LOBASE-988579 format. One line per 2 residues: their letters; for each residue y, x, z of N, C-alpha, C, O, CB. Coordinates in steps of 0.05 Angstrom, whole numbers, plus 5000, padded with zeros to 4 digits. Glycine has a CB too. Layout:
BEGIN
A	Y X Z Y X Z Y X Z Y X Z Y X Z; ...
This chain:
BEGIN
MN	3446 2097 9081 3420 2110 9085 3419 2123 9112 3438 2136 9120 3415 2131 9062; 3398 2118 9127 3395 2130 9154 3382 2157 9152 3373 2166 9131 3380 2111 9172
RA	3381 2171 9175 3370 2198 9176 3341 2199 9167 3332 2218 9154 3373 2210 9204; 3326 2179 9176 3297 2179 9168 3294 2177 9138 3277 2191 9127 3283 2155 9182
SE	3309 2160 9125 3307 2157 9096 3315 2183 9082 3302 2190 9062 3325 2134 9087; 3336 2196 9092 3344 2221 9080 3323 2242 9083 3317 2257 9064 3370 2231 9093
LI	3310 2244 9106 3289 2263 9111 3265 2258 9092 3254 2276 9081 3280 2263 9140; 3258 2233 9090 3235 2226 9073 3241 2232 9044 3224 2244 9030 3228 2196 9076
DD	3265 2226 9035 3273 2232 9007 3272 2262 9003 3262 2271 8982 3300 2221 9001; 3283 2278 9021 3283 2307 9019 3255 2318 9018 3248 2335 9001 3298 2320 9042
AV	3237 2309 9036 3210 2319 9037 3194 2312 9011 3180 2328 9001 3196 2308 9061; 3197 2287 9002 3183 2278 8978 3193 2295 8954 3177 2303 8937 3188 2248 8973
SL	3219 2300 8952 3230 2316 8930 3219 2344 8931 3211 2355 8910 3261 2316 8932; 3219 2356 8955 3209 2383 8957 3179 2385 8949 3171 2403 8935 3212 2393 8986
LR	3163 2366 8958 3135 2366 8950 3131 2361 8920 3115 2375 8908 3120 2344 8966; 3147 2343 8909 3144 2339 8880 3153 2363 8864 3141 2370 8843 3162 2314 8871
DH	3174 2377 8874 3183 2402 8861 3161 2423 8860 3160 2440 8842 3207 2413 8875; 3143 2422 8880 3120 2441 8881 3095 2430 8868 3074 2442 8870 3115 2448 8910
GF	3097 2407 8854 3075 2397 8839 3056 2378 8854 3034 2372 8844 3059 2419 8829; 3063 2370 8878 3046 2352 8893 3054 2323 8888 3077 2317 8879 3048 2358 8923
TP	3036 2305 8894 3041 2276 8892 3039 2264 8920 3018 2256 8928 3021 2262 8872; 3062 2263 8934 3061 2253 8961 3061 2223 8962 3071 2209 8944 3085 2263 8977
TV	3049 2212 8984 3050 2183 8989 3063 2179 9016 3060 2195 9034 3021 2171 8988; 3078 2158 9018 3093 2151 9043 3082 2124 9053 3080 2105 9038 3123 2150 9038
SN	3075 2124 9079 3065 2099 9090 3078 2094 9118 3087 2113 9131 3035 2099 9092; 3079 2069 9126 3088 2063 9153 3065 2067 9172 3042 2059 9167 3098 2033 9155
GG	3071 2080 9195 3051 2085 9214 3046 2062 9233 3026 2062 9248 3058 2110 9230; 3064 2043 9233 3061 2020 9251 3071 2025 9279 3073 2007 9295 3033 2011 9251
SG	3077 2050 9285 3086 2057 9312 3114 2068 9312 3122 2084 9330 3067 2078 9324; 3130 2060 9293 3158 2070 9291 3159 2097 9276 3180 2110 9277 3169 2074 9319
HR	3138 2105 9263 3138 2129 9248 3129 2124 9219 3115 2105 9213 3119 2150 9261; 3138 2142 9201 3129 2141 9173 3113 2166 9168 3119 2187 9180 3153 2139 9153
KI	3093 2165 9151 3076 2187 9146 3077 2195 9117 3075 2178 9099 3047 2181 9154; 3082 2221 9112 3082 2231 9085 3057 2248 9082 3052 2267 9097 3108 2249 9079
RW	3040 2240 9062 3014 2254 9059 3013 2266 9031 3024 2255 9011 2991 2234 9063; 2999 2289 9029 2994 2301 9004 2969 2319 9006 2960 2325 9028 3018 2318 8994
AD	2957 2327 8984 2934 2344 8984 2939 2369 8968 2954 2369 8948 2909 2329 8971; 2927 2391 8977 2930 2417 8964 2903 2431 8965 2893 2438 8986 2952 2434 8978
RG	2892 2436 8941 2866 2450 8939 2844 2438 8957 2830 2453 8971 2870 2479 8945; 2842 2412 8958 2821 2399 8973 2828 2394 9002 2813 2381 9016 2797 2415 8971
RR	2850 2404 9012 2858 2400 9039 2880 2379 9040 2898 2378 9023 2868 2426 9053; 2879 2362 9060 2899 2340 9062 2919 2348 9085 2911 2359 9105 2886 2313 9068
YM	2944 2341 9080 2966 2347 9099 2981 2322 9104 2982 2303 9088 2984 2369 9088; 2995 2322 9127 3011 2298 9135 3035 2308 9151 3033 2325 9168 2994 2278 9151
LV	3059 2297 9144 3083 2302 9159 3091 2275 9170 3094 2255 9155 3106 2314 9141; 3095 2273 9196 3103 2248 9210 3132 2249 9215 3143 2268 9226 3086 2244 9236
VS	3146 2227 9208 3175 2225 9211 3181 2200 9228 3172 2178 9222 3189 2224 9183; 3198 2204 9248 3206 2182 9265 3225 2163 9249 3241 2173 9233 3220 2192 9290
QS	3222 2137 9253 3240 2118 9240 3268 2121 9250 3287 2113 9237 3229 2090 9244; 3272 2131 9275 3298 2135 9286 3301 2163 9298 3299 2166 9322 3304 2113 9308
PS	3305 2183 9280 3307 2210 9290 3330 2213 9311 3350 2199 9308 3312 2230 9267; 3326 2229 9331 3344 2231 9353 3371 2244 9346 3392 2236 9357 3332 2246 9375
DR	3371 2263 9328 3396 2276 9321 3395 2288 9293 3374 2287 9280 3403 2298 9341; 3417 2300 9284 3418 2311 9257 3401 2336 9254 3394 2343 9231 3447 2318 9250
NT	3393 2349 9276 3376 2373 9274 3348 2366 9267 3333 2383 9257 3377 2388 9300; 3340 2341 9271 3313 2332 9264 3307 2337 9235 3285 2345 9228 3309 2303 9271
RR	3326 2331 9217 3322 2334 9189 3317 2363 9182 3298 2369 9167 3347 2324 9173; 3333 2381 9193 3330 2410 9187 3303 2420 9198 3289 2435 9185 3354 2425 9200
AS	3296 2412 9222 3271 2421 9234 3247 2411 9219 3228 2426 9215 3269 2411 9263; 3247 2386 9210 3224 2375 9195 3221 2389 9168 3199 2395 9159 3227 2345 9191
LA	3243 2394 9154 3242 2408 9129 3233 2437 9133 3218 2448 9116 3269 2408 9115; 3240 2450 9154 3231 2477 9161 3201 2477 9165 3187 2495 9156 3246 2488 9186
TL	3191 2457 9179 3162 2454 9183 3148 2451 9156 3127 2464 9152 3156 2431 9202; 3158 2434 9139 3146 2429 9113 3146 2455 9096 3126 2462 9084 3161 2407 9098
RR	3168 2470 9096 3169 2495 9081 3149 2515 9092 3137 2530 9077 3198 2506 9082; 3146 2516 9119 3127 2534 9131 3099 2528 9122 3083 2546 9117 3130 2533 9162
IL	3092 2502 9121 3066 2494 9112 3061 2503 9083 3040 2514 9076 3062 2463 9114; 3081 2499 9066 3079 2507 9038 3076 2537 9035 3060 2546 9019 3103 2497 9022
RT	3091 2552 9051 3090 2582 9050 3062 2591 9059 3051 2609 9047 3112 2594 9068; 3052 2580 9080 3026 2587 9091 3004 2584 9070 2984 2598 9070 3020 2571 9116
NG	3008 2564 9053 2987 2558 9033 2993 2572 9006 2981 2565 8986 2986 2528 9028; 3011 2592 9007 3016 2607 8983 3037 2596 8964 3040 2606 8942 2991 2611 8968
MQ	3050 2575 8972 3071 2563 8956 3098 2575 8964 3101 2586 8986 3072 2532 8959; 3117 2574 8946 3144 2584 8952 3161 2560 8961 3170 2545 8943 3157 2598 8928
GG	3165 2556 8986 3181 2533 8996 3210 2539 8995 3221 2552 9013 3173 2527 9025; 3224 2530 8974 3252 2534 8971 3268 2510 8980 3256 2489 8986 3259 2541 8943
AP	3294 2513 8981 3311 2491 8988 3311 2469 8967 3310 2476 8943 3339 2500 8994; 3312 2444 8975 3312 2423 8955 3338 2422 8940 3342 2405 8922 3307 2396 8967
């Protein structure tokens, strides 16, 4: 499993744990997009198909948790 797959799996798990139904699609430009909706608002997290380093996973999950916290959700570790 590569870093991008691990990141996508982690993000999808975190979103499902919070009751969301995320969808994953190919962006066609070397990126994958994770989309979900919360109270009528739509969100998207873009993940590179070839993340540059291992810190990318941690940074992307931190961004996702920040989005969830901002919207009143408790973003915990997966």
